[in-house]
C-alpha positions as CSV (number, residue, x, y, z in Angstrom):
1,M,-10.2,-166.3,-209.6
2,N,-7.5,-168.9,-209.6
3,S,-4.0,-168.3,-208.2
4,S,-2.4,-167.9,-211.6
5,E,-4.8,-165.2,-212.5
6,F,-4.4,-163.5,-209.2
7,D,-0.6,-163.6,-209.5
8,R,-0.8,-162.2,-213.1
9,R,-3.0,-159.3,-212.0
10,F,-0.9,-158.6,-209.0
11,D,2.3,-158.6,-211.0
12,A,0.6,-156.3,-213.5
13,G,-0.1,-153.8,-210.7
14,D,-3.8,-154.3,-210.7
15,A,-5.8,-153.8,-207.5
16,V,-6.4,-157.2,-206.1
17,I,-7.2,-156.4,-202.5
18,G,-11.0,-156.6,-203.2
19,E,-10.5,-160.2,-204.3
20,L,-9.3,-161.3,-200.9
21,D,-11.4,-162.4,-197.9
22,L,-9.3,-160.8,-195.2
23,D,-11.6,-162.0,-192.4
24,S,-10.7,-165.6,-193.0
25,A,-7.1,-165.1,-194.1
26,T,-4.4,-167.1,-192.2
27,R,-0.7,-167.0,-192.0
28,P,0.5,-170.6,-192.2
29,R,3.3,-171.5,-189.8
30,L,3.0,-168.1,-188.1
31,Q,0.3,-168.9,-185.7
32,Q,1.2,-168.1,-182.1
33,K,1.5,-170.7,-179.3
34,R,2.0,-169.7,-175.8
35,V,4.7,-171.4,-173.8
36,N,6.0,-170.9,-170.3
37,V,9.8,-171.0,-169.7
38,D,11.5,-170.5,-166.4
39,F,14.8,-168.5,-166.5
40,P,17.3,-167.9,-163.8
41,F,17.2,-164.4,-162.3
42,W,20.6,-163.4,-163.7
43,M,19.5,-164.4,-167.2
44,V,16.3,-162.3,-167.0
45,E,18.4,-159.3,-165.9
46,Q,20.8,-159.7,-168.9
47,L,17.8,-160.2,-171.3
48,D,16.3,-157.0,-169.9
49,R,19.5,-155.0,-170.3
50,E,20.0,-156.2,-173.9
51,A,16.3,-155.6,-174.8
52,T,16.6,-152.1,-173.4
53,R,19.8,-151.4,-175.3
54,L,18.1,-152.5,-178.5
55,G,14.8,-150.8,-177.7
56,V,12.7,-153.9,-177.8
57,T,10.8,-156.0,-175.3
58,R,12.2,-159.0,-173.4
59,Q,9.8,-161.2,-175.4
60,S,11.1,-159.8,-178.7
61,I,14.7,-160.3,-177.8
62,I,14.0,-163.9,-176.8
63,K,12.2,-164.5,-180.1
64,I,14.9,-162.9,-182.2
65,W,17.7,-164.9,-180.6
66,L,15.8,-168.1,-180.8
67,A,15.0,-167.6,-184.4
68,E,18.6,-166.7,-185.2
69,R,19.8,-169.9,-183.5
70,L,17.2,-172.1,-185.1
71,E,18.0,-170.6,-188.6
72,H,21.7,-171.2,-187.9
73,S,21.1,-174.8,-186.8
74,T,19.0,-175.5,-189.9
75,A,21.6,-173.9,-192.2
76,S,24.4,-176.1,-190.8
77,S,22.4,-179.3,-191.0
């Protein structure tokens, strides 16, 4: 099935999940890459406080803030 047919069937509400090969599916530009960053102790403490306040992990708050900053920078370019 080509993409136009898939889109047409999906938009019509037909079940299309059986047409997908979920074992080989990828999410372009969403692959993970591990990086190591050293932060001053005071910064880690503040990150932890903010993460606790929001009910998320330290890693999540860092990702959220970086994504917001990068989106803002891209929008103003």
